[in-house]
C-alpha positions in Angstrom: 0.0 0.0 0.0 1.0 3.6 -0.5 1.4 5.9 2.5 -1.9 7.5 1.8 -3.7 4.2 1.3 -2.5 2.7 4.6 -3.4 5.8 6.5 -6.9 5.7 5.0 -7.1 2.0 5.8 -6.3 2.6 9.4 -8.9 5.4 9.7 -11.5 3.1 8.2 -10.6 0.4 10.8 -11.0 3.0 13.6 -14.4 4.0 12.4 -15.7 0.4 12.5 -14.9 -0.2 16.2 -16.6 1.4 19.2 -13.7 0.5 21.5 -10.1 1.1 20.6 -7.3 0.2 22.9 -3.7 1.5 22.3 -0.7 -0.4 23.5 3.0 0.6 23.6 6.3 -1.2 24.4 7.7 -2.1 27.7 10.2 0.1 29.4 8.7 3.1 27.7 10.5 6.3 26.3 9.1 9.7 25.4 8.2 8.6 21.8 6.2 5.6 22.7 4.4 7.4 25.5 3.9 10.5 23.4 2.7 8.5 20.4 0.3 6.4 22.5 -1.2 9.2 24.5 -1.2 11.7 21.6 -3.2 9.2 19.5 -5.6 8.6 22.3 -6.1 12.4 22.6 -6.8 12.7 18.9 -9.2 9.9 18.8 -11.1 11.0 21.8 -11.5 14.5 20.4 -12.5 13.2 16.9 -14.8 10.4 18.1 -16.3 11.3 21.4 -18.9 8.6 21.1 -16.2 5.9 21.1 -14.3 4.3 24.0 -10.6 5.1 23.5 -8.2 3.6 26.0 -4.4 3.4 26.5 -2.7 0.7 28.6 0.7 0.1 30.0 2.7 0.0 33.3 2.8 3.2 35.2 6.1 5.0 35.3 6.0 8.2 37.5 8.8 9.7 35.5 6.5 10.2 32.5 3.6 11.7 34.5 4.4 15.1 32.9 3.2 13.5 29.6 0.1 11.9 31.1 -1.0 8.4 32.2 -2.4 5.3 30.7 -5.9 4.1 31.7 -5.8 1.9 34.8 -9.3 0.4 34.7 -9.3 -1.4 31.4 -11.1 -4.7 31.8 -10.5 -8.0 30.0 -14.1 -7.8 28.6 -13.4 -4.6 26.8 -10.9 -6.4 24.4 -13.6 -8.8 23.1 -14.9 -6.5 20.4 -12.0 -4.0 20.4 -9.5 -2.7 17.9 -6.0 -2.9 19.3 -3.4 -0.4 18.0 0.2 -1.2 19.0 2.5 1.8 18.6 6.3 2.1 18.5 6.9 -1.6 19.2 9.1 -3.7 16.9 8.3 -7.2 18.1 5.6 -9.0 20.0 7.5 -9.9 23.1 8.1 -6.2 23.8 4.3 -5.2 23.8 3.4 -4.0 27.3 0.3 -5.9 28.5 -0.3 -9.3 26.9 -4.0 -8.7 26.4 -3.3 -7.0 23.1 -3.6 -10.4 21.5 -7.2 -10.7 22.7 -8.6 -7.9 20.6 -10.8 -8.4 17.6 -8.2 -6.9 15.3 -4.7 -5.5 15.6 -3.0 -2.5 13.9 0.8 -2.0 14.1 2.2 1.5 13.7 6.0 1.7 14.1 9.2 3.2 12.8 11.5 0.2 13.6 12.6 -2.3 11.0 9.7 -4.6 10.5 11.5 -7.9 11.5 8.4 -9.1 13.3 5.4 -8.4 11.0 2.5 -8.8 13.4 -0.9 -7.3 13.2 -3.8 -7.5 10.7 -2.7 -4.1 9.3 0.7 -2.7 9.5 2.1 0.8 8.9 5.9 0.7 9.4 8.3 3.4 8.1 11.7 2.7 9.4 13.2 5.9 8.0 10.9 8.0 10.1 12.4 9.8 13.1 9.8 8.6 15.5 6.3 7.0 15.7 5.1 10.4 16.9 6.1 11.9 13.6 4.1 9.1 11.8 1.1 9.8 13.8 1.1 13.5 13.0 1.3 12.4 9.3 -1.7 10.1 10.0 -3.6 13.1 11.4 -2.5 15.4 8.4 -3.6 12.8 5.9 -7.0 12.7 7.4 -7.3 16.2 8.7 -10.8 16.5 7.3 -12.1 13.9 9.7 -9.7 14.2 12.7 -9.1 16.9 15.3 -5.6 17.7 16.7 -5.9 19.2 20.1 -3.0 21.2 21.4 -2.4 18.5 24.0 -1.9 15.9 21.3 0.5 18.2 19.5 2.5 18.6 22.8 2.6 14.8 23.2 3.8 14.2 19.6 6.4 17.0 19.9 7.8 15.4 23.1 8.0 12.1 21.3 9.9 13.5 18.3 12.4 15.4 20.6 13.1 12.2 22.6 13.6 10.0 19.6 15.8 12.5 17.6 18.0 13.2 20.6 16.9 16.9 20.5 17.1 16.8 16.7 20.7 15.6 16.7 20.2 12.1 15.4 20.6 11.3 11.5 16.9 10.2 11.3 16.0 13.9 11.8 14.9 15.0 8.4 13.5 18.2 6.8 10.1 16.6 7.2 10.7 16.0 10.9 11.5 19.7 11.4 8.5 20.7 9.4 6.2 18.5 11.6 7.8 19.9 14.8 7.1 23.4 13.6 3.5 22.6 12.7 3.1 21.0 16.2 4.6 24.0 17.9 2.2 26.3 16.0 -0.7 24.9 18.0 0.4 26.9 21.0 1.9 24.6 23.7 5.2 25.6 25.3 8.0 23.8 23.4 10.6 25.2 25.8 8.7 23.5 28.7 8.9 20.2 26.9 12.5 20.5 26.1 13.3 21.4 29.7 11.4 18.4 31.0 13.3 16.1 28.6 16.6 17.6 29.4 16.4 17.7 33.3 17.8 15.0 35.5 17.6 14.3 39.2 20.6 14.7 41.5 20.9 11.0 41.5 21.1 10.8 37.7 23.6 13.7 37.7 25.9 11.7 39.9 25.4 8.5 37.7 26.3 10.6 34.6 29.5 11.5 36.3 30.1 7.8 37.1 29.6 6.9 33.4 32.2 9.4 32.2 34.6 8.3 34.9 34.2 4.6 34.3 33.5 4.2 30.6 36.1 2.0 28.8 37.1 3.4 25.4 39.0 1.1 23.2 41.5 2.2 20.6 39.0 1.4 17.8 36.6 3.9 19.1 34.3 1.3 20.6 33.3 2.0 24.3 31.4 0.1 26.9 30.2 0.1 30.5 28.6 -2.6 32.7 26.1 -1.4 35.3 25.3 -4.1 37.8 22.9 -3.7 40.7 25.8 -3.3 43.0 27.2 -0.5 40.9 23.8 1.3 40.8 22.9 0.9 44.5 24.9 3.8 45.8 23.1 6.2 43.5 19.7 5.4 45.2 17.8 5.9 41.9 14.2 6.6 42.5 11.3 5.2 40.5 11.3 8.3 38.2 15.0 7.6 37.3 15.9 5.4 34.3 19.4 4.4 33.2 18.2 5.1 29.7 18.9 8.8 30.4 22.8 8.2 30.5 22.9 6.0 27.3 23.5 8.9 24.9 26.4 10.4 27.0 29.3 8.5 25.4 28.3 9.9 22.1 29.4 13.3 23.2 33.1 12.2 23.4 34.9 12.8 20.2 36.9 9.5 20.1 33.8 7.2 20.7 32.2 5.8 17.5 29.9 3.2 18.9 29.2 2.1 22.4 27.3 -0.5 24.6 25.8 -0.3 28.0 25.1 -3.6 30.0 22.5 -3.0 32.6 21.6 -5.7 35.0 18.0 -6.9 35.0 15.8 -8.4 37.7 16.6 -11.9 36.4 20.4 -11.0 36.6 20.8 -11.1 32.8 22.0 -7.9 31.3 20.0 -5.6 29.0 22.3 -4.3 26.2 21.8 -0.8 24.9 23.8 -0.3 21.7 24.4 3.1 20.1 26.5 4.3 17.2 27.6 7.5 15.4 28.3 5.6 12.2 28.9 1.8 12.1 25.7 -0.2 11.8 25.1 -2.1 15.0 21.6 -3.7 14.5 23.2 -6.9 13.2 25.2 -7.3 16.3 22.0 -6.8 18.3 20.2 -9.4 16.3 23.0 -11.9 17.0 22.2 -11.5 20.7 18.4 -11.9 20.6 17.7 -8.2 19.9 17.3 -5.7 17.1 16.5 -2.2 16.3 17.8 0.6 14.1 21.2 0.8 12.4 22.4 3.3 15.0 20.3 2.4 18.0 19.6 -1.1 19.1 19.1 -3.4 22.0 19.7 -7.0 23.0 20.4 -9.3 26.0 23.5 -10.7 27.5 22.9 -13.8 29.6 26.2 -13.9 31.5 29.7 -12.3 31.7 30.9 -14.5 28.9 28.3 -13.1 26.5 29.1 -9.5 27.7 32.8 -10.1 26.8 31.7 -11.5 23.4 29.6 -8.4 22.6 32.5 -6.2 23.5 34.8 -8.1 21.2 32.3 -8.0 18.4 31.6 -4.3 18.8 35.3 -3.6 18.9 35.9 -5.5 15.6 32.9 -3.9 14.0 34.0 -0.4 14.7 37.6 -1.2 13.7 36.5 -2.6 10.4 34.3 0.4 9.8 37.4 2.6 10.3 39.4 0.4 7.9 41.8 -0.9 10.6 
């Protein structure tokens, strides 16, 4: 389907259902929260007679964007349209009930390696899912309403996933969309400030990252953050280690980097980032995936951590022609 055709098809699906439930991915970021809650805001304003819901675990750190609905019952899924936003693969969908709806629509900007859903709109060159959802509104503006609050949410999502408009996925269209969203009248500076601020605990963790990051001669860098490493920082519920992941990219000699963050089951969540070399192949080799310059995976033990570091080192060295 063409872009216009898929956008029209999604709107037609929405029109057919009286209940629409919007899901996002686990461990959310501003784009998935902004996309989810922004779409909920648009659909509630455009179809006040419908029941429009958003689900997902509550993270207080995102309360400035809004909250999902906490009273969604299993029965409401029986005849519902489920829309899953910003989620590349099925295991990452927050709340397993998404599979119990009548039909599923996937809207995402990650590589479509897991092509789930009855209807899929995936644009992996887009900066963010929030950008795509503004495009969905614009394509159907005759039938949809864009409240200022939805514009604020989409803008927050774009700012988050573009790294304040610094990442390569930021296109001229991204900037055009951001400008149109800002024109609705919310305070863009308030959004920017909210996304840039960190707690004192996160500031101390940032200093720890810079002090303990290992930078290899190739330009690959890495840091392991175990529970024992993180305990002295007394991170609160509103703090997330994802906030420190971009920091190595500010160092001139770093070309690609990996964070290994201990999970509850004592495996390590791998966060891979790059300023040039493609790292999603490395992520796929360790049970993950993502974008060429931003991916995630899992390391099950120290041996796998060591293996990922070696593979990242070789990948960056090869990219530099060493």
